[in-house]
N, C-alpha and C positions, 0 to 999 in steps of 0.2 A: 602083158603090158610091162614095159620097162619102167624103172624108177624115174628116169629122166623126163619122159612125157608126162607122167603124173604130177611130178613136182612143177614142170612148166604150166600144166593146166591149172594146178592149185594156186600158183602165184597169180595167174590172171584173175581167178575167181576171188582171191583175197584183195587184189587191187580194186576189183569191182565192188566188193563188200565195203571198202573204205570210202569209195566215191558215193556209194548209196547211203552210207552213214552221213555224209556231209549233206547230201540232198534231203534226207529225212530230218535232219536236225534243223534245216531251214524251214520245213513244213511245221515242225514242233514250235520253233521260235515264233512263227506267225500267230500262234494262238494268243499270245499275250498283247499283240499290237492293237487289237480292238477292244481291250479290256479297260476298266476304270482303275486298274492297278498302276498304270504308267505314272500317275501323279506322285507316287511315293517310292518308285524304283531309284536306287542310288548305284554307285559304282560297284560296291560289293554285291548288290542284288543282281546287276547285269552279269558280272563275272560268274556268279553261281548259276544263273539261269542258262547262260551259254554253255557252260560245262555240263550242266544237267541235260540240256537238249542233245549234246553230243553223245554223252554216255547212254542216255535212254535210247537215242536213235540207233546206236550200235546194236542194241538188243533186238530191235525191230528188223534191222537189216540183216542180222545174223540168222534169222529164222530161214529165209529162202536159201542162204548160203550153206547152212548146215543141213537142211532137210532135202534140198533139191541139188545144189551144185556138187557138194562133196560126194554124196552117193553116186550121182551120175558119173563123176570122174573116177571113182573107185571101180565101177563096173565097165570101164573102158570108154566112156563118152569123152570126146575131145572138147577143147575149150569152147568151140562154137556151139555144139550141141548142149553141153552143161550150162554155158552162159545163156543160151536161149531159155532153158528151164528157169534159171535163176531170175532172168529178166522178167518172165511172166509173174513169178512170185513177188518181186520188188514192185511191179506195177500194181498188183493187187493190195500190198501193204500200203502203198502211198495213197491209193484211192480210199482205202478204209480210214486212214489218218486225216485225209482232207474232208471226207464226210463227217468224221467224228468232230472236226472243228466246227462244222455247222450245227451239229447236235448239241455240242457244248454251249455255243452261242445262244441257242434257243432254250435249252432245258437246264443249263448250268450243271450238267453232269455228262460224263463220257458214255459212249455206247455200251449198253448193258442189256440184260434180259427184258427190261421194260420196253426199250425201243423195239426189240425183236417182237415182243408181244403185240405192240401197236401195229407193226407192219403186217403181221400175220393174223391178227384178231378180227372178229366181225366189226365192221364199221371203219376199217382202215382206209377204204376209198373215200370216206367223208373227211378224212384229216389230210392225207397226202394227195392233194389234187395239183398236178403240175401242167402248166401251159406248154404248148409246143416250143416256145422260146426257152423255157427251162430245160427241156430235153435237148435242144440244140446247144445251149450253153454247156450242159453237162457232157455232151459229146465232144465238144471243144476241149474241156478240161481233160477228159480221158485221152484224147489224141495227143495233147501236150505232154501228159504224164508218160505215155508210151514213147514218144519222141525223146524225151529227156532220159529215160531209162536205157533206150537203145543207144543214145549218144554216149552215155556214161560207160556202157559195155564196150563200144568202139574205142573210147578213150583208154580204157583198161588194156586192150590189146596194143594200142599205140604206145602207151607208156611202157608196157612190158617189153615191147620190142626195142625201144630206145634206151631203156635203163637196165635191161636184163643183166649186163655184166656188173652193174653196180647195185644189185638188189639182193645180195646175199644175206643181208640182215633185215630184209623187208618185214618178215613176220615179227621178229623181235621188236623193231622199232615202231611198227604200227600198233602192236598190242601194248607196248609200254606207253605210247602216247594216249591210247584209250584208257589204260589203267591209271595214268596220271590225272586226266581230267576227271575220272570217276572218283578217285581218292580226294581230289580237291573239292569237288561238289559235295561229297559225303562229309568231308571235314567241315566245310563251311556250314552245312546244315546242322552238324552236331553243335557247333559254336552258336549258330543262330537260335537253336532250340533252347540253349542254356542262357542266352542273353535277350531273348525275345526280339530278334531282328526281323522286322515285319517284311521288308523287301524280299528276303529269302523265304520265309515260311509261307507267304501268301502266294508267291509266284509258283511254288511247288505244285499247287492245286491245278494249274493249267495243263500239266503234262499228264496224259492218260495213264492211269494205273501205275503211277510212279510213287514209291514209298521209301524215301531216304531214311537213314537210321537216325535215331535219337539215343543219347547216352546219359540223360539227366540223372537217372537213378544211380548209375555207375559213378558219374562225376560227383554226385552228392556223397556217395559211399567213400569215395577217395578224398573227400574234403575240399574238392576244387570249386564247388558251388554250394550255396546254401539253399536246400530244396524248399525249406519253409518260406524263405524270403522270395524265392522264385515264384512260388504259387501265389504270391500277393502282388507281384510286379505287374505294371501295366506296360503295354507297348509304347515306347517313348515317341513314336511318330504315328500312332493310330488315332488320329483325332478328326479324320475327314469322313468317316463312314465307310471308306473303301468301296466294295461293290454292293454294299447294303442300301436298300431303299426302305428304311424302317424309321418312321412311318412312310407309307406310300405318298401321302400328302401331309403337309404341315398340320400339326395339331391346332384345332381352333378350341379355345377353352374359355370358360367363365368361372368367376369366383362362386363356389358353392355357398348357398345360404347358411349351411351348417358344415362345420369341419368335424365329421364323425371320426372317432378313433377306429382303427382297424386292427383286428387280431387274427392271425392265421395259425391254427394248430395243425402241424403236419405230423403224420404218423408213418414212419417208415415201413414199407412192406405190409400194407393193411389189406387183408383179404376181405372181400366185399360180404362174404357169408357171415362175418362176425358182426355185422350191423344189426344187432338184436337187443331187445331190452335186457335179456339175461347176461349178454356179454359186455355191453357198453351202456349201462343204465344212465350215467350222467350225460353222455353225448345224446342219448335218445330223449332225455328230459328236455335238453335244449332243442332238439328236433321237433318236439311237441309245440314249440313257440316259434318255429322257423320253417324254412322251405327245405324239404328233404328230396334229394335227387338220387333215387335207388339205381338208376341206369346210367351211371357216371363212368367215364373212361379217362384214364391218365393219358399223357402224351408219349409215354414210353413204358417199358417193363424194367427200368432201372431208375436209380435216384437221379443221376445226372440229367437224363432226358426228362424225367417227370417233373422236377423242380424248375427246369429251364422253361418248359411249356407253361407251367403254372405262373411264373413271374413275368415272362416275356410276351406270352400269348402266341408264340410261334414255335415251330418244331426245333429240336436240338440238331436237326439237319443244318441249322445256321450257327451252331456253337462256335466253330473256328472263325467265322466271319465276325461275329460279335466280339470275340476275344481279341482278334487282331486289330479291330478298329476301336477298341475301348468303348463299345456301345453298351450302354446300360439299359436295362429294362425300362420302358416308358412308364410303368407303374411306379418305379422307384424315382425317376427323374421328376415325375409330377408330384410325388409326396414331397420331395425336396423343395420344389418350387412353392409348395403351399406351406412350408415351414414345419412339417411334421418331425417329431422326434422319433427316429428310426432306430430299432434294436433287434437283434436276432439272439436266439437262445438255442444253440445247436448241442445236442448231446454228443454226436460224432463231430469230428473237426470239420470246419468249413474251409480248411486249407487244401484239401485234396479229396474230391474234385474242388477246384478253386471257386467255390460259391461266394466267398467273401469278396473276391476281386470281380467276378462276373456280375454279381447282383448289387453289392453294397460298397463298391469303391467310393472313397471320399467320405464315408461316414465315420466321424470321429468317435472313438470309444467303442467300436463294434466288438461284440463278443464273437471270437472265431473258434473257440474251443471251451470245454468245461472240465473242471477238475473232478476227478473220481476214479477209483481203481476199477469199477465195474460199470456196465451199462446201466444197471439198476440205480447205482449211486449217482451217475450222471443225469439220468432222467429225473430223479428226485431233486437234484440240485438245480436243474434248469427251471423246475416249477417253483422252487423257492426263490430263485433269482427274478423270475417274472413277477411274482407276487410282491417281492421287495421293491421292485422298480415301479409299481403302480402308483399313480398319484393318490393322495388322500381324498376322501369324499368331499366334493364341492357342490353346493346347491346349483342346480341348473338355472340359468337366467336367460332372459330374452331381453331385447330392447325395452319391453314394458315392465320387466321385473321378473322375479323368481316364478318359475313354472312348476306346477304340480300335476301337469296333464298326464304324465307317464308314471304310474306307480312302480315301486321296486318289486322285484320278483320274490316269491316265497322261498323259504330255506329248502324246500324239496326240489327246487329247479326254477328255471325262468318261468314267469307267470304267463299263462295264456290270456291274462286280463289285459295285456298291453294293447292299446287301441290298434285295430287293424287298418292297414292302408292297402292299396292295390298292389298286386304282385309286380308292378312295374319297377319297384325299387324303394330304397329308403325314403321315408318321409322327410321333407324339409321343414316339417313343423316342430321338430325336436331341436332345440338350440344346443350349442356346444356347452361344455362344462362350465366355462367361464370365458368372458371376453378376452382375458388375459391368459387363459390356460393354453398350453401348447398341445395340439392333438398328437396322438402317438399311433405309430405302426409298429406292431411287434409280431415276429415270426418265431414260433416255438416248435422245435422239431425233435420229436421223440424217436428212440432207436430200439426199444425192447423188442417189438415184434420182428425186427430185422435180425437182431442177435439171437433171439429165441433162448434167452439165458436169463434166469431169475432165481432168487434165493428160495431154497426148499420151503421155507415157511410161507411162501406166496403161491404154493402149488395146490392149495386145498379146494379152490373154488370149482374147478372142473376136473373130474376123475372118471376113468383112470388116466393118469398123466405120467409121461416120462419125466425123469429129473433133469435130463439134458438131451439136446438134440444129437441123435446118433445116426448120421446119414448112411453109415455102412450097413445099417439094418433095414434100409428102405428098399423096397422092390415093388414091381407093378401089382403083385398079388398080396401085398402086405396090407393089414388093416391100418388105416391112417389115424384112427381115433386116438390113441395115446399121444401121438406126436401132435395132432391138431389140438388136443386138450392142452398140452404144454404151451402151444402157441396162443390158444385162447386165454390162458391164465396171464400171458404176457400182455395181451390186448386189454384184458380186464384191469390189470394193474395200471397200464397207461390211462385207461378211462378214469380211474379213481384220481389220477394226478390231474387230468384235464378238469375233472369235477372240482378239485381244490382251486384251480385257476379261475373257473367260472364263478365259484362261490366268492372268491376274492373280488371279482368284478362287481358282483351283486352287492356285496357288503359295503363297497365304496360307491354305490349308486352309479356305476358306470354303464350298466347295460342299456340305459335309456339313450346313451349317445355313442354306442360302440357297435360296429359291424364285426361279426365273428364268421370265419370260415373254418370248417373242420373237414379234413380230407387226408388221403394218403398220397405218397409220392408215386407209388405203383402197387400192384397187388403181390400175392404170395400164393403159389400153387401147392395144393396138397393132393395131387394125383386125381383132381376132379374129373379130367377127361380120360382117365384109365390109359394114358400113354407113358406112364412112369416118369412124368415131370414133377419135380419137387423144388419149390423155391421161386426164383425169378431169373430174368435175363436169359431165358431159353426159348421162348416163343411169345406170340402176341395174342394168345387166347384170352378170354375174359378173366380167368383166375389170375393172370399175371398183369393185366392192364386195367381191369375193373376195380374201382375203389369206392368206399362210401363218400358221400358229399352232403354237408349240412351248410346252409347259408342263412345266418340270422342277421337281421337289422332292425333298428328300432321301429316299431309299428308294423312289422311285416305280418302278413296274413298267413298263418300256418297251413301248409299244403304239402302234399306228396306228389311230386311231378310224375308224369307218365312218359315224357319224351326223354330221348338220350341227350346227355350233356357231356362236355369234355373239359379237360384242364384248361384249354385255350379260352374257354368262356369266363374263367375266374377273373383274370386281370382285365379283360374287356368289360365285364360287368362293374368291377370296381371303379375303373377309369370313367365310364359312362354315367354310372348312377351315384357315385359317391364323390368323385374327384373333379367333376366339372368339365369333362371332355365332350365336345358336341359332335365330333366327326362320326360318320358311320363306323361300326366296329371293323369293317373290312380294310379300312385305312391303316390299322395298327395291330390287327390280330387275325389269326386263323379261326377264331371263335366267334360266337355270338353272345347275346345276353343270355344268362342262365334261364331266364323266363321265356326265351324265344323257343317255341316248340318246332321250328323248322328242322327237318331231318339233317342230321350230321353224317350224311353218306360220304364215303371215301375218307373217313378220318384217318389221318396220318400219324403213325407212331414210330419211334425209334430214332436213329441218328443218321449221319451223312452216308455211312457205308452199308448199314444193315437197318432197313426200315420196311414198313408195311403200310398198306391201306386196308382199313377195316371197313367193310360194306355194312349197310343197314341189316342185311339178313345174317350177319355174322361171318360172312366169308372173309378170309384173310389173304391178301395178295402181298407175299413177301418178296422184297428185293434183297438178296443176300450179298455178302461182302465180295463174293467172286463175280457178281454181276448177273447171276442167274435168277429166274423168277420161279417160286414155288407157291402154289395155291392150296389153301386148306379150307375145310368148312369149320363151323364154329366150335367143334369139338376135336379139331386137329386131325381129321381124316384128310389125307392128301387127295386132291382132285386133279387127276391127270388130264382130263379132257374138258375142263371148265371153259365155257364160252366167254372169254374175257372180252368185253366191249371196248374196242380201241378208242372210240371217241370219248367215252367216260374216262378212261385211263389218261388219255391226253389232257382232258380238262383238269383232272385231279393233279397231274404233274405241273401243269401251268399254274394252278392255284398254289401248289407248294412252293413254286419258284417266284411268286410275284413280289417278294421282298427283296429281290436282287435288282439292281439297276439294269435297265434295258440297254 
């Protein structure tokens, strides 16, 4: 083969690649046309999206060019033979992208392993039922795609014949043009990420598996932006909810007879096996007068997703949509409507992840961090701050006068002598502290079990114990006891701090009108499944997603529930039973009331890229970042031939996506 024929063949293929890039960019551009994002797109957003469509389409068009056309040309294939192979490839790519647009419109995610599992799993025929008209319409689509791809190949031959003498710089000019639009799109995304430009950031999600760069950390390090201020900034045009339907229906509310105080004690990385009288005596003392939920699951295996699910009642799969639209958890907006005094006490900063912005935007005087050189000092300080901010004891009054119906608890712990009510929720018979008193909501978040770092003089309770966490010494065959005892000493110390806070509530006679939630953001694994997993953020087994859960309210009947509960149930329960929301919980949450024993099958955990469904039998259906699906049993043994029910999976995905606009 001579050099001239190959160059001639390659030039035709390159022209065809450029034309297919334009065609595929039109397909990608169509993704946004049926979306609710059109209302906030501006000139900058459109320029970015067009450039992104072009640069991303070039990657898709390049696959048949590089894998089919170039090898065929190298092995002696002429432009017609090589072009025919490439045409087949471009037809297939186009069909996949068009099918993906329908998948995205239905499920709000791009084609991945879940879709493949639904197509191939038992029950697929119950989901994908197509009428003859659909098949006919699909055939017309395919015929049109083939016709366009063939026409573009013909055009490449025609253009090459007419412009061959003037195409000496074809490759250079074509590649420079694509490089230019790529750099422009990437640069605009870097700017948008540093300035929270919503039209750019939200439109990115419509392009399948498109991950433009961010440079916030670098820009912060160079002094070009203030990272701390950025973490608290709101999107300046994100006030219309965007693609969110949260709540699904407008909330119907009523004024509660009693505005009860609400306190949530959060423990970072709390292993469910430490929920014992020996390890957490103070928490267990409260549990003796409360509802204990031993089979409770977080909404993730990390802090960001765990707290997001707790506050919003939905999965952190929605994190970006909440952030871009400045959508606040309904729990917090309802607290604000009712005039609650809202305060947070974080041991670790609330600036990164930006919990202060996501959960508590607009709260004046919010604590976003705590002073202290060590985690232990900060955990102690937030306890002192919480106690210092509590109101002084005020006699409880009702319209008829002071009430003595609910006695104070004993010094040993909350008294079980509190009159019991039904497990349906807080009794409205207990009046607020005072008609003029402002009810409060407080979130206290401890960090010691996450850091696993504690002064040596606090290591005495559980022995033998390491003095510090040495992850280099951990292996699948190592005895976890010394490490776990170090961790248990951290949990025991946090329990003593929670005990101080509860005692302060008792001393001020506040337990009679305060709801208390004690739980973790996620779990912490100590190789319970003998797969060499230590810590969290690695899998969705119970050691990393299961956490203790205690729910106390005035007049509650102490009980130990037998059914599974989840973090999504917490805000749903508070909104329904404490804050006067009348809607069914499905309107604003993925959860149910904590007291509802209905099975929480297909419980979703994780984030938008890496999430999983946990079935009632403990089976874990993981959708990973690359789009593939891996299935494990409850102790993390991989199940290669698990009969995944396509209809159940489809129903779970539709429930997951129900808080997006249709």
